[in-house]
MIRO-90319 format. One line per 4 residues: number of its first residue (from 1); for each residue x, y, z negated of C-alpha. Coordinates in nm, 3 decimals, always signed. Layout:
BEGIN
NUM	X Y Z  ...;
END
This chain:
BEGIN
1	-1.122 -0.250 -1.877  -0.865 +0.006 -1.754  -0.847 +0.143 -1.400  -0.491 +0.255 -1.288;
5	-0.386 +0.392 -0.943  -0.060 +0.226 -0.820  +0.140 +0.390 -0.555  +0.494 +0.250 -0.493;
9	+0.758 +0.224 -0.231  +0.920 -0.123 -0.220  +1.217 -0.270 -0.056  +1.361 -0.626 -0.048;
13	+1.748 -0.643 -0.110  +2.022 -0.889 -0.113  +2.148 -1.062 -0.422  +2.470 -0.844 -0.416;
17	+2.274 -0.518 -0.404  +2.031 -0.640 -0.671  +2.344 -0.718 -0.891  +2.480 -0.364 -0.808;
21	+2.151 -0.195 -0.918  +2.119 -0.426 -1.214  +2.450 -0.340 -1.337  +2.375 +0.036 -1.285;
25	+2.051 +0.008 -1.497  +2.161 -0.255 -1.742  +2.097 -0.037 -2.049  +1.729 -0.031 -1.954;
29	+1.448 -0.259 -2.061  +1.468 -0.607 -1.919  +1.195 -0.889 -1.946  +1.041 -1.185 -1.794;
33	+0.684 -1.180 -1.656  +0.489 -1.479 -1.497  +0.229 -1.394 -1.242  -0.040 -1.652 -1.166;
37	-0.213 -1.573 -0.836  -0.576 -1.671 -0.823  -0.820 -1.727 -0.521  -1.061 -1.979 -0.379;
41	-0.965 -2.255 -0.135  -1.116 -2.034 +0.138  -0.907 -1.741 +0.023  -1.236 -1.528 -0.035;
45	-1.036 -1.271 -0.265  -0.790 -1.218 +0.015  -1.058 -1.196 +0.282  -1.211 -0.908 +0.082;
49	-0.874 -0.732 +0.090  -0.834 -0.797 -0.283  -0.575 -0.961 -0.502  -0.626 -1.126 -0.835;
53	-0.370 -1.241 -1.083  -0.304 -1.315 -1.454  +0.029 -1.180 -1.575  +0.197 -1.327 -1.879;
57	+0.424 -1.077 -2.040  +0.507 -0.983 -2.409  +0.302 -1.285 -2.533  -0.009 -1.138 -2.370;
61	-0.220 -1.234 -2.068  -0.355 -0.954 -1.853  -0.594 -1.014 -1.561  -0.574 -0.770 -1.282;
65	-0.764 -0.723 -0.969  -0.617 -0.487 -0.709  -0.837 -0.293 -0.473  -0.676 -0.127 -0.169;
69	-0.707 +0.243 -0.121  -0.568 +0.466 +0.169  -0.259 +0.518 -0.037  -0.167 +0.244 -0.291;
73	-0.407 +0.036 -0.491  -0.663 +0.077 -0.794  -0.571 -0.182 -1.037  -0.857 -0.306 -1.269;
77	-0.693 -0.463 -1.590  -0.826 -0.645 -1.880  -0.638 -0.848 -2.144  -0.760 -1.214 -2.195;
81	-0.689 -1.471 -2.461  -0.482 -1.778 -2.418  -0.801 -1.985 -2.434  -0.954 -1.787 -2.153;
85	-0.637 -1.825 -1.944  -0.643 -2.193 -2.019  -1.003 -2.207 -1.881  -0.868 -2.065 -1.543;
89	-0.565 -2.292 -1.542  -0.773 -2.601 -1.618  -1.041 -2.479 -1.367  -1.307 -2.513 -1.630;
93	-1.411 -2.156 -1.672  -1.361 -1.793 -1.583  -1.362 -1.535 -1.847  -1.670 -1.320 -1.897;
97	-1.536 -0.954 -1.850  -1.557 -0.661 -1.616  -1.328 -0.828 -1.355  -1.560 -1.135 -1.332;
101	-1.852 -0.881 -1.284  -1.666 -0.689 -1.009  -1.568 -0.997 -0.822  -1.923 -1.148 -0.832;
105	-2.060 -0.814 -0.712  -1.803 -0.874 -0.407  -2.004 -1.195 -0.351  -1.719 -1.422 -0.467;
109	-1.814 -1.741 -0.669  -1.587 -1.715 -0.980  -1.641 -2.093 -1.046  -1.445 -2.156 -0.722;
113	-1.138 -1.960 -0.841  -0.813 -2.130 -0.948  -0.447 -2.060 -0.974  -0.297 -2.112 -0.621;
117	+0.073 -2.025 -0.693  +0.306 -1.871 -0.967  +0.570 -1.619 -0.931  +0.821 -1.542 -1.212;
121	+0.989 -1.206 -1.228  +1.297 -1.105 -1.424  +1.244 -0.723 -1.423  +1.447 -0.425 -1.525;
125	+1.231 -0.108 -1.581  +1.380 +0.248 -1.576  +1.273 +0.594 -1.537  +1.406 +0.748 -1.208;
129	+1.351 +1.086 -1.065  +1.024 +1.122 -1.248  +0.891 +0.787 -1.139  +0.903 +0.427 -1.268;
133	+1.172 +0.210 -1.119  +1.152 -0.169 -1.126  +1.439 -0.396 -1.021  +1.315 -0.742 -0.975;
137	+1.456 -1.102 -0.931  +1.153 -1.309 -0.821  +1.115 -1.687 -0.801  +0.826 -1.876 -0.650;
141	+0.806 -2.212 -0.465  +1.181 -2.279 -0.461  +1.248 -1.924 -0.311  +1.431 -1.645 -0.480;
145	+1.421 -1.287 -0.365  +1.510 -0.952 -0.483  +1.309 -0.642 -0.480  +1.312 -0.272 -0.597;
149	+0.983 -0.072 -0.645  +0.956 +0.288 -0.723  +0.610 +0.405 -0.852  +0.551 +0.765 -0.794;
153	+0.268 +1.035 -0.764  +0.246 +0.975 -0.397  +0.409 +0.760 -0.125  +0.615 +1.028 +0.036;
157	+0.775 +1.111 -0.302  +0.830 +0.743 -0.383  +0.995 +0.678 -0.059  +1.209 +0.982 -0.067;
161	+1.352 +0.893 -0.413  +1.397 +0.526 -0.323  +1.582 +0.634 -0.012  +1.802 +0.864 -0.233;
165	+1.877 +0.585 -0.464  +1.977 +0.345 -0.200  +2.187 +0.605 -0.009  +2.379 +0.687 -0.326;
169	+2.466 +0.323 -0.373  +2.539 +0.237 -0.020  +2.250 -0.002 +0.007  +2.059 -0.047 +0.344;
173	+1.701 +0.045 +0.311  +1.405 -0.123 +0.480  +1.071 -0.052 +0.317  +0.891 -0.358 +0.248;
177	+0.506 -0.382 +0.283  +0.453 -0.724 +0.192  +0.339 -0.781 -0.174  +0.469 -1.030 -0.424;
181	+0.133 -1.202 -0.391  +0.157 -1.218 -0.005  +0.516 -1.363 -0.017  +0.412 -1.624 -0.283;
185	+0.107 -1.741 -0.091  +0.294 -1.748 +0.243  +0.551 -1.977 +0.072  +0.278 -2.227 +0.009;
189	+0.151 -2.204 +0.366  -0.146 -1.970 +0.285;
END
C-alpha cells in the first residue's frame, strides 16, 4: 500500500472554458478513468470524514481511501484484481488488504460497503508551473461538469498558479471546495 499526500486547488468551469483549456493542452496525455464510490447505507465512511473509491484506469483497479489533513488529504492506495472488484460490485466480498484493515480499525463494517455511485472522467494531464494540472470532463447521474485541478506542494502555491492560468486565459476563477465524490453523492440525494 502506498500513502500519498494530495494538495490541490480546484475550480469548476464552463464547457466553453473547458474546451479552451483542452485545446491549449491538447498535446498532453488524455485518458478515461471510472471512479466507483463506496460507502454503507448509513454513510459510515463519510461520517468519519473519509472517502473510499475504486478507480479503473489503464486496465487496472486501484482502491483508495482518502483521509483528511489540515491541508489536503492522505491517500492510501492499493491495487486490486478484477475479481476483487467484482466482489465489491456484487456485494459478496471486500478485498483483504491494508485499506480493509484501516477501515475496520475506524469501526466500519466492511461487509456493509457497496458501490453507491459512479463518476466517469475524461482527463487531460499536464505539467504546469512545477505542479500537476488535470483538466476534467466528468459525467455522473445524468450530469456533466467541467473541473480543473492543480496539485502542488502546498495550497497557496496551487491556488497562485491556478489563478495565473485562469487570468492568462481570461477564465473567471471561483475555487471549488466540493470534491467529485461529494458532487456525485449529492446527485443521488446523499
